[in-house]
N, C-alpha and C positions, 0 to 999 in steps of 0.2 A: 504494500500500500504506500509506504514512504517513497519507494522508487518511482511509482507512478506520479505521486504528488510532486516530487523533485523534477520530473520530466515536464509536468504541466507548468510549474513555476519557471523553468528554463525557457519553455516555449513562450510564456507570457512576457518574460524579460526581453527575449529576442524580438517579439512583435512590437513591444513598447519602444525598444531602441530603433527599430525600423521606422515607427511612427514619428519619433522625434527627429530622425534624420530627414524624412520627407517634409516635415513641418519646417525645419530650418532651410531646406532647399527652396521651398515655396516662398518663404519670407525673403530670400535673396534673389528671387527670379526677377527678370526685367522684361518688359514688353516694349518692343520698338515698332514704330509705325512710320511709313513713308507717305507723305501727303503731297499731292500735286493737283494743279488745276487741270480740268479736262481740256483736251485739245479743241481748238475751234473747228467748227464744221466748215468744210470747204466743198465746193462743187466738184463733182468728179466728171463733169462734162468735158468734151473735147474742146480744145482751144482752136480758134480760127486762124486763118492765114495772117491777118493783120495783127492779131494779138502776138503771134510768134515774131513777126517783123518788129513790132514795137519793143518787145522784150529783148530781142537780139540787139537792136540799136541802143537801148538803154545800157545793156551789158558792155557793149563796145565803148560807149562814152565813159562808163565807170573805169574800164581798163585803161583807156587813154589818160584819164585823170590820175589814176594810180601811177602810171609810167612817168607823167610830168612831175607829179609830187615826189616820186623817188629820185628823179634826176636833180631836182632842186635840193633835196636833202643831201645827196652826194656832193653837189657843188659846195654847199654851205659847210658841210662837215669836212670836206677835203681841202678847203681853202687855207686853213692854217698850216697843213702839212706841205702844201705847194709853196707857201711863203717861206717856211723854214728850210726845206730842201733846196728851193731856188736860191735863197741867200747863201747857204753853205756851198752850193755849186758855183755861184758867182765868185765867192771869196776864194774858193779852191782854184778856179780858172785864172783869176787875177794873180794869185800867188805863183801858179805854174808859169804864167807868162813872164813874171819878173825873174824867175829862176832861169828861163831860157834866154833872157836878154843880157844876163851877166856875162862879162867876158871870161873866157876860160883861159886859165894860166897853165901852161905846160912847163915841165921841168926845163926844157931846152930854152924857153924864153927867159926864165928866171936866171939861168947861168950866164946868158949873154949880157944882161943888163948890168 
């Protein structure tokens, strides 16, 4: 009889431990939700010839504007670099020309004088 009672008590303690574990897990659980607005309803009808022409023309103008804007950005961003390297090149060229204009003395000319 005591053996059966001990087994029942052990089973009760095991079940009680499992109940506490599940209660703790439920207390720490998190619910996450992703909310977003529904997509706007668009017509699924075919687009006409003029609609396609208008859209293509608009995209072409947008591309041209992007190209012009990019070119202006490159010119503005590159101008300091051009000035710096241009100045260094000019100074280097001027120094090189000065070195070429100097008379060259040979050992033979120095011994004759």
